[in-house]
C-alpha beads as a LAMMPS data file, in Angstrom:
LAMMPS data file: protein, C-alpha beads

159 atoms
158 bonds

1 atom types
1 bond types

-500.0 500.0 xlo xhi
-500.0 500.0 ylo yhi
-500.0 500.0 zlo zhi

Masses

1 110.0

Atoms # bond

1 1 1 -264.372 -130.080 -178.996
2 1 1 -267.301 -128.098 -180.373
3 1 1 -266.026 -124.689 -179.244
4 1 1 -265.032 -123.475 -182.678
5 1 1 -261.258 -123.616 -182.158
6 1 1 -260.426 -124.431 -185.783
7 1 1 -262.701 -121.858 -187.349
8 1 1 -261.699 -119.173 -184.906
9 1 1 -258.025 -120.008 -185.476
10 1 1 -258.455 -119.693 -189.197
11 1 1 -260.257 -116.320 -188.797
12 1 1 -257.628 -115.030 -186.393
13 1 1 -254.851 -116.064 -188.849
14 1 1 -256.598 -114.112 -191.583
15 1 1 -256.989 -111.032 -189.360
16 1 1 -253.300 -111.100 -188.473
17 1 1 -251.966 -112.340 -191.872
18 1 1 -250.443 -115.269 -190.011
19 1 1 -250.114 -118.909 -190.813
20 1 1 -252.649 -121.250 -189.242
21 1 1 -251.687 -124.700 -187.940
22 1 1 -254.500 -127.131 -187.000
23 1 1 -252.955 -130.024 -185.120
24 1 1 -255.754 -132.495 -185.780
25 1 1 -255.867 -131.654 -189.522
26 1 1 -252.101 -132.020 -189.827
27 1 1 -252.189 -135.407 -188.081
28 1 1 -255.024 -136.582 -190.345
29 1 1 -253.199 -135.454 -193.473
30 1 1 -249.943 -137.130 -192.416
31 1 1 -251.590 -140.363 -191.383
32 1 1 -254.113 -140.462 -194.184
33 1 1 -256.931 -141.180 -191.772
34 1 1 -259.813 -139.349 -190.079
35 1 1 -259.724 -138.806 -186.283
36 1 1 -262.251 -141.615 -185.942
37 1 1 -259.957 -143.964 -187.898
38 1 1 -256.923 -142.838 -185.889
39 1 1 -258.767 -143.678 -182.642
40 1 1 -259.805 -147.055 -184.073
41 1 1 -256.269 -147.790 -185.219
42 1 1 -254.162 -146.430 -182.337
43 1 1 -256.637 -145.968 -179.529
44 1 1 -257.026 -142.788 -177.573
45 1 1 -253.577 -142.936 -176.039
46 1 1 -251.938 -143.513 -179.433
47 1 1 -253.835 -140.464 -180.804
48 1 1 -252.729 -138.378 -177.835
49 1 1 -249.072 -139.404 -178.537
50 1 1 -249.446 -138.303 -182.153
51 1 1 -251.041 -135.055 -180.991
52 1 1 -248.138 -134.421 -178.537
53 1 1 -245.509 -135.018 -181.307
54 1 1 -247.356 -132.678 -183.662
55 1 1 -247.575 -130.002 -181.015
56 1 1 -243.871 -130.188 -180.526
57 1 1 -243.400 -129.635 -184.298
58 1 1 -245.844 -126.771 -184.741
59 1 1 -244.677 -124.647 -181.831
60 1 1 -241.546 -123.933 -183.844
61 1 1 -243.710 -122.156 -186.402
62 1 1 -244.870 -118.552 -186.176
63 1 1 -248.485 -119.530 -186.473
64 1 1 -251.888 -119.410 -184.878
65 1 1 -252.396 -122.928 -183.532
66 1 1 -255.721 -124.713 -183.181
67 1 1 -255.624 -127.815 -180.977
68 1 1 -257.961 -130.669 -180.370
69 1 1 -259.960 -130.390 -177.087
70 1 1 -258.099 -133.265 -175.476
71 1 1 -254.558 -131.829 -175.974
72 1 1 -254.921 -130.169 -172.537
73 1 1 -255.030 -133.530 -170.742
74 1 1 -251.281 -134.195 -170.994
75 1 1 -249.222 -132.147 -168.494
76 1 1 -246.324 -131.823 -170.947
77 1 1 -248.694 -130.297 -173.562
78 1 1 -249.946 -127.702 -171.065
79 1 1 -246.330 -126.807 -170.291
80 1 1 -245.400 -126.468 -173.977
81 1 1 -248.447 -124.296 -174.717
82 1 1 -247.992 -122.079 -171.682
83 1 1 -244.309 -121.533 -172.402
84 1 1 -244.557 -120.922 -176.178
85 1 1 -247.873 -119.155 -176.845
86 1 1 -250.576 -117.138 -175.242
87 1 1 -253.216 -119.797 -174.580
88 1 1 -256.853 -118.805 -175.301
89 1 1 -259.690 -120.884 -173.862
90 1 1 -262.896 -120.618 -175.892
91 1 1 -265.328 -121.142 -172.994
92 1 1 -268.573 -122.542 -174.271
93 1 1 -271.598 -123.504 -172.199
94 1 1 -271.875 -127.313 -172.085
95 1 1 -275.423 -127.170 -173.338
96 1 1 -274.235 -125.387 -176.485
97 1 1 -271.390 -127.709 -177.305
98 1 1 -273.687 -130.694 -176.664
99 1 1 -276.112 -129.289 -179.243
100 1 1 -273.220 -128.656 -181.703
101 1 1 -271.907 -132.225 -181.323
102 1 1 -275.276 -133.914 -181.692
103 1 1 -275.032 -136.382 -184.542
104 1 1 -271.369 -135.453 -185.242
105 1 1 -269.701 -138.713 -186.463
106 1 1 -266.221 -137.182 -186.749
107 1 1 -265.582 -137.076 -182.995
108 1 1 -264.945 -140.588 -181.641
109 1 1 -265.065 -139.657 -177.925
110 1 1 -268.705 -138.470 -178.145
111 1 1 -270.212 -140.977 -180.590
112 1 1 -273.076 -142.967 -179.056
113 1 1 -272.718 -141.224 -175.712
114 1 1 -275.410 -139.691 -173.562
115 1 1 -275.244 -136.023 -172.571
116 1 1 -274.201 -137.097 -169.097
117 1 1 -271.347 -139.160 -170.479
118 1 1 -270.220 -136.343 -172.690
119 1 1 -270.228 -133.950 -169.791
120 1 1 -268.059 -136.436 -167.827
121 1 1 -265.505 -136.198 -170.642
122 1 1 -265.473 -132.420 -170.641
123 1 1 -265.527 -131.586 -166.902
124 1 1 -261.906 -132.442 -166.164
125 1 1 -260.810 -130.463 -169.263
126 1 1 -262.552 -127.264 -168.151
127 1 1 -260.461 -126.878 -165.022
128 1 1 -257.249 -127.574 -166.935
129 1 1 -258.143 -125.040 -169.634
130 1 1 -258.954 -122.437 -167.025
131 1 1 -255.664 -123.030 -165.213
132 1 1 -253.574 -122.916 -168.464
133 1 1 -255.282 -120.078 -170.305
134 1 1 -253.863 -116.624 -170.465
135 1 1 -257.162 -115.401 -171.863
136 1 1 -260.690 -116.832 -171.534
137 1 1 -263.295 -115.786 -174.055
138 1 1 -266.913 -116.696 -173.373
139 1 1 -268.275 -117.681 -176.824
140 1 1 -271.895 -118.385 -176.073
141 1 1 -273.353 -115.051 -177.340
142 1 1 -270.670 -114.315 -179.960
143 1 1 -270.215 -115.211 -183.580
144 1 1 -266.916 -116.858 -184.565
145 1 1 -265.666 -113.624 -186.151
146 1 1 -266.545 -111.732 -182.972
147 1 1 -264.564 -114.329 -180.934
148 1 1 -261.578 -113.840 -183.196
149 1 1 -261.843 -110.041 -182.993
150 1 1 -262.146 -110.225 -179.175
151 1 1 -259.022 -112.409 -178.978
152 1 1 -257.065 -110.008 -181.267
153 1 1 -258.202 -106.951 -179.250
154 1 1 -257.178 -108.615 -175.958
155 1 1 -253.838 -109.746 -177.280
156 1 1 -253.082 -106.301 -178.789
157 1 1 -253.968 -104.579 -175.517
158 1 1 -251.725 -106.951 -173.535
159 1 1 -254.554 -108.474 -171.496

Bonds

1 1 1 2
2 1 2 3
3 1 3 4
4 1 4 5
5 1 5 6
6 1 6 7
7 1 7 8
8 1 8 9
9 1 9 10
10 1 10 11
11 1 11 12
12 1 12 13
13 1 13 14
14 1 14 15
15 1 15 16
16 1 16 17
17 1 17 18
18 1 18 19
19 1 19 20
20 1 20 21
21 1 21 22
22 1 22 23
23 1 23 24
24 1 24 25
25 1 25 26
26 1 26 27
27 1 27 28
28 1 28 29
29 1 29 30
30 1 30 31
31 1 31 32
32 1 32 33
33 1 33 34
34 1 34 35
35 1 35 36
36 1 36 37
37 1 37 38
38 1 38 39
39 1 39 40
40 1 40 41
41 1 41 42
42 1 42 43
43 1 43 44
44 1 44 45
45 1 45 46
46 1 46 47
47 1 47 48
48 1 48 49
49 1 49 50
50 1 50 51
51 1 51 52
52 1 52 53
53 1 53 54
54 1 54 55
55 1 55 56
56 1 56 57
57 1 57 58
58 1 58 59
59 1 59 60
60 1 60 61
61 1 61 62
62 1 62 63
63 1 63 64
64 1 64 65
65 1 65 66
66 1 66 67
67 1 67 68
68 1 68 69
69 1 69 70
70 1 70 71
71 1 71 72
72 1 72 73
73 1 73 74
74 1 74 75
75 1 75 76
76 1 76 77
77 1 77 78
78 1 78 79
79 1 79 80
80 1 80 81
81 1 81 82
82 1 82 83
83 1 83 84
84 1 84 85
85 1 85 86
86 1 86 87
87 1 87 88
88 1 88 89
89 1 89 90
90 1 90 91
91 1 91 92
92 1 92 93
93 1 93 94
94 1 94 95
95 1 95 96
96 1 96 97
97 1 97 98
98 1 98 99
99 1 99 100
100 1 100 101
101 1 101 102
102 1 102 103
103 1 103 104
104 1 104 105
105 1 105 106
106 1 106 107
107 1 107 108
108 1 108 109
109 1 109 110
110 1 110 111
111 1 111 112
112 1 112 113
113 1 113 114
114 1 114 115
115 1 115 116
116 1 116 117
117 1 117 118
118 1 118 119
119 1 119 120
120 1 120 121
121 1 121 122
122 1 122 123
123 1 123 124
124 1 124 125
125 1 125 126
126 1 126 127
127 1 127 128
128 1 128 129
129 1 129 130
130 1 130 131
131 1 131 132
132 1 132 133
133 1 133 134
134 1 134 135
135 1 135 136
136 1 136 137
137 1 137 138
138 1 138 139
139 1 139 140
140 1 140 141
141 1 141 142
142 1 142 143
143 1 143 144
144 1 144 145
145 1 145 146
146 1 146 147
147 1 147 148
148 1 148 149
149 1 149 150
150 1 150 151
151 1 151 152
152 1 152 153
153 1 153 154
154 1 154 155
155 1 155 156
156 1 156 157
157 1 157 158
158 1 158 159
């Protein structure tokens, strides 16, 4: 959430002439609702279930996959990702993603939350991403195209 996963995924797909699959976007398109509306309709757990089902569908594709930030919370999702794809964690300083998320009304988990409350949402995810990732890219001082290029270089070199 706020790390640039979707944009970097799109850029990486262009650089590699690959298909790009954005799990949240595909869910929104299929359901005809925004993420906020999905949370209001199904609750967080219902959304996580939709996310899990969509992940199982998209791993069959030869594609660059962008996930929502919370996908890492479900152990089965971590297993699927780790078995099927190189997992890249776009590590972003919490102060930076807090700034990026300020006033963002499209992310239901952070709406009307204090920075302390938002940090409490992210802290458990950080450890899970670090444990699951094959590659960690620190994004703080990089543009999104530089992040995509760094990922491509690391994957091509086998790192």
